[in-house]
C-alpha positions as CSV (number, residue, x, y, z in Angstrom):
1,X,49.7,49.0,-85.4
2,X,47.2,46.7,-87.1
3,X,49.5,43.6,-86.6
4,X,49.9,44.5,-82.9
5,X,46.1,44.7,-82.5
6,X,45.6,41.4,-84.2
7,X,48.3,39.8,-82.0
8,X,46.6,41.2,-78.8
9,X,43.2,39.8,-80.0
10,X,44.8,36.5,-80.9
11,X,46.5,36.3,-77.5
12,X,43.2,37.0,-75.7
13,X,41.5,34.3,-77.7
14,X,44.3,31.9,-76.8
15,X,44.1,32.8,-73.2
16,X,40.3,32.3,-73.3
17,X,40.8,28.9,-74.9
18,X,43.5,27.9,-72.4
19,X,41.3,29.0,-69.5
20,X,38.4,26.9,-70.8
21,X,40.7,23.9,-71.3
22,X,42.1,24.3,-67.8
23,X,38.6,24.5,-66.3
24,X,37.7,21.3,-68.2
25,X,40.8,19.5,-67.0
26,X,40.0,20.6,-63.4
27,X,36.4,19.3,-63.8
28,X,37.5,16.0,-65.2
29,X,40.1,15.6,-62.4
30,X,37.3,16.2,-59.9
31,X,35.1,13.6,-61.6
32,X,38.0,11.1,-61.6
33,X,38.5,11.6,-57.9
34,X,34.8,11.2,-57.2
35,X,34.7,8.0,-59.3
36,X,37.7,6.6,-57.4
37,X,35.9,7.3,-54.1
38,X,32.8,5.6,-55.5
39,X,34.9,2.6,-56.6
40,X,36.5,2.4,-53.2
41,X,33.1,2.5,-51.4
42,X,31.8,-0.1,-53.8
43,X,34.7,-2.4,-53.1
44,X,34.2,-1.9,-49.3
45,X,30.4,-2.6,-49.6
46,X,31.1,-5.6,-51.8
47,X,33.5,-7.0,-49.1
48,X,30.9,-6.4,-46.4
49,X,28.2,-8.1,-48.4
50,X,30.5,-11.2,-49.0
51,X,31.1,-11.3,-45.2
52,X,27.3,-11.2,-44.6
53,X,26.7,-13.9,-47.1
54,X,29.3,-16.1,-45.6
55,X,27.8,-15.6,-42.1
56,X,24.2,-16.3,-43.4
57,X,25.4,-19.4,-45.3
58,X,27.0,-20.7,-42.1
59,X,23.8,-20.0,-40.2
60,X,21.8,-21.9,-42.8
61,X,24.2,-24.8,-42.6
62,X,23.8,-24.9,-38.8
63,X,20.0,-24.6,-39.0
64,X,19.9,-27.5,-41.5
65,X,22.0,-29.6,-39.2
66,X,19.7,-28.8,-36.2
67,X,16.7,-29.6,-38.4
68,X,18.1,-32.9,-39.3
69,X,18.8,-33.7,-35.7
70,X,15.3,-32.7,-34.8
71,X,13.8,-34.9,-37.5
72,X,15.9,-37.9,-36.3
73,X,14.7,-37.3,-32.7
74,X,11.1,-36.9,-33.9
75,X,11.3,-40.1,-36.0
76,X,12.8,-42.0,-33.0
77,X,10.0,-40.6,-30.8
78,X,7.3,-41.7,-33.3
79,X,8.9,-45.2,-33.4
80,X,8.8,-45.4,-29.6
81,X,5.2,-44.4,-29.5
82,X,4.2,-47.0,-32.1
83,X,5.8,-49.9,-30.0
């Protein structure tokens, strides 16, 4: 009878340990899924930022070009005024 009681107690202890481990595994699986979602969002945002940077670099290039043309026209105008 004593061995049976020990077996039942041991089985309950094992079930408790297994349940705790199962809960831990479920929590870790949830964390992994959340991290994958965060990583996906990060990659998406990173891609959008690169697109925005490329757009702004193109705009800067065009503004520099316009500025150079404006400077040339201004210099030509100043030379005409001096004559």
